[in-house]
C-alpha positions in Angstrom: 0.0 0.0 0.0 2.9 2.4 0.8 4.4 2.0 -2.6 1.1 2.9 -4.2 0.8 6.0 -2.1 4.4 7.0 -3.1 3.6 6.5 -6.7 0.5 8.7 -6.4 2.5 11.4 -4.7 5.0 11.3 -7.6 2.3 11.7 -10.2 1.0 14.7 -8.3 4.5 16.3 -8.1 5.4 15.9 -11.7 2.8 18.2 -13.2 3.7 20.9 -10.6 7.4 20.8 -11.5 7.2 21.1 -15.3 5.3 24.4 -15.6 7.8 26.1 -13.2 10.8 25.2 -15.4 10.4 28.6 -17.1 9.2 32.0 -16.1 6.0 33.4 -17.5 5.6 33.2 -21.3 7.9 35.9 -22.8 6.4 38.7 -24.8 7.7 41.8 -26.6 7.1 44.3 -29.3 8.8 45.2 -32.6 8.7 48.4 -34.8 9.5 47.8 -38.5 10.3 50.6 -40.9 9.7 49.5 -44.5 11.8 51.9 -46.7 9.6 54.0 -49.0 6.3 52.7 -47.5 6.1 53.4 -43.8 6.2 51.9 -40.3 4.3 49.0 -38.8 4.2 47.6 -35.3 4.1 44.0 -34.2 4.5 41.6 -31.4 7.1 39.1 -30.3 5.5 36.0 -28.8 7.1 33.0 -26.9 10.3 35.0 -26.4 12.5 32.5 -24.7 16.1 32.1 -23.7 16.6 28.3 -23.4 18.8 26.4 -21.1 21.5 26.0 -23.8 21.5 29.8 -24.4 19.6 29.6 -27.7 17.0 32.3 -28.2 13.7 32.1 -30.0 10.9 34.6 -30.6 7.8 34.4 -32.8 7.2 37.5 -34.9 3.5 38.5 -35.5 2.5 41.7 -37.3 -1.1 42.7 -37.8 -1.1 46.5 -38.5 -1.9 49.1 -41.0 0.8 50.6 -43.2 0.3 54.3 -43.8 1.5 55.2 -47.3 0.9 58.0 -49.8 -1.6 55.6 -51.5 -3.6 55.3 -48.3 -3.8 52.8 -45.4 -2.8 49.3 -46.3 -3.5 46.5 -43.9 -0.4 44.3 -43.4 -0.1 40.9 -41.9 3.2 38.9 -41.4 4.8 36.3 -39.3 8.3 34.9 -38.9 10.9 33.6 -36.5 13.8 35.2 -34.5 16.5 32.6 -33.9 19.7 33.4 -32.1 22.0 32.9 -29.1 22.8 34.6 -25.9 26.4 35.3 -25.0 26.5 36.8 -21.5 24.4 39.9 -21.9 24.7 40.1 -25.7 22.0 38.7 -28.0 22.2 38.1 -31.8 20.7 36.0 -34.5 18.7 35.8 -37.7 15.2 36.5 -38.8 13.8 33.6 -40.8 10.7 32.3 -42.5 9.1 35.8 -42.8 5.9 35.6 -44.9 3.1 38.1 -45.2 0.7 40.1 -47.3 -0.5 43.6 -47.9 -4.1 44.3 -48.8 -4.1 46.9 -51.6 -7.3 48.5 -53.0 -7.4 50.5 -56.2 -10.8 52.0 -57.0 -13.2 49.1 -56.4 -10.7 46.3 -56.8 -8.8 44.9 -53.9 -5.9 42.4 -54.1 -3.2 41.0 -51.8 0.5 41.6 -52.4 2.5 38.8 -51.0 6.1 39.0 -49.7 8.7 37.1 -47.8 11.7 38.4 -45.9 14.8 37.7 -43.8 17.3 39.6 -41.7 19.5 39.9 -38.7 19.0 41.1 -35.2 21.1 42.1 -32.2 20.5 43.3 -28.7 21.4 43.4 -25.0 19.9 41.7 -22.0 19.7 43.1 -18.5 19.6 41.3 -15.2 15.8 41.1 -15.2 15.6 39.2 -18.5 14.5 42.4 -20.4 16.1 42.6 -23.8 16.2 45.3 -26.5 17.9 45.9 -29.7 17.8 46.5 -33.4 17.1 44.6 -36.6 17.8 44.9 -40.3 16.6 42.9 -43.3 15.0 42.8 -46.7 11.4 42.2 -47.7 10.9 40.8 -51.2 7.6 40.9 -53.2 6.7 37.4 -54.3 3.3 38.0 -55.9 1.7 41.3 -56.9 -0.8 42.5 -59.5 0.4 46.1 -59.2 3.2 47.7 -61.2 4.0 50.0 -58.3 4.9 46.9 -56.3 6.4 44.6 -58.8 7.2 40.9 -58.2 10.8 40.5 -57.3 11.2 44.0 -55.8 13.4 44.0 -52.7 12.7 46.6 -50.0 15.2 47.3 -47.2 13.7 47.1 -43.7 15.0 48.0 -40.3 13.7 48.6 -36.9 13.9 47.9 -33.2 12.6 45.4 -30.7 12.0 44.8 -27.0 11.1 41.6 -25.1 10.7 40.3 -21.6 12.2 36.8 -22.0 11.1 33.6 -20.4 14.2 31.9 -19.0 14.9 28.8 -17.0 14.2 29.7 -13.3 16.9 29.2 -10.6 14.4 27.1 -8.5 14.2 24.6 -11.4 17.4 23.0 -9.9 15.6 22.5 -6.6 12.6 21.1 -8.4 14.8 18.7 -10.3 16.3 17.6 -7.0 12.8 17.1 -5.6 11.9 15.0 -8.6 15.0 12.9 -8.2 14.3 12.5 -4.5 10.7 11.4 -5.2 11.9 8.8 -7.8 14.5 7.4 -5.3 11.8 7.3 -2.6 9.4 5.3 -4.8 12.3 3.0 -5.8 13.2 2.3 -2.2 9.6 1.6 -1.2 9.1 -0.7 -4.1 12.4 -2.6 -3.3 11.4 -2.9 0.3 8.0 -4.2 -0.7 9.6 -6.6 -3.1 12.0 -7.9 -0.4 9.1 -8.3 2.0 7.1 -10.4 -0.5 10.2 -12.6 -1.1 10.7 -13.1 2.6 7.0 -14.0 3.1 7.2 -16.5 0.2 10.0 -18.4 2.0 
């Protein structure tokens, strides 16, 4: 019966340990200046510095680009991938894909683009990061001569993020987990020895 209770306690402890491995989900903001078109604002989601010092952030943009042709809704997503070196952060921006909704008279169409770039930044003691980015957006599909397919547009900007990082208490949680496993093992071994002794 004791080994069953120990096993139940272990199953209760496990779900409590896992969520505390990282701080609250990291979030941030980004400002992108698209040369010749204007500025858009976006979010950085799941901003995380992992235990191996790799850094990941999900870029999400859902804003309106203010241009001389009017307001153009813009949606985009991409990934920030990088590394932490002490208080310095750096990496690449990958898999950027998006669209701009353009309306001329009574006809509206989407202009599709992809992009890539690089980012750098610094991290303070409270896991707050900030920095700059630079890249290129390339039009991949467009019905408009003003935004021709293949056109590359320089883009730069800035970002800030409150990163989720492995918490110091994770080490004590890991110790608790190990202790729980050892306890269950000892109880099971003792129970097994008891059964063998009774069978004799």
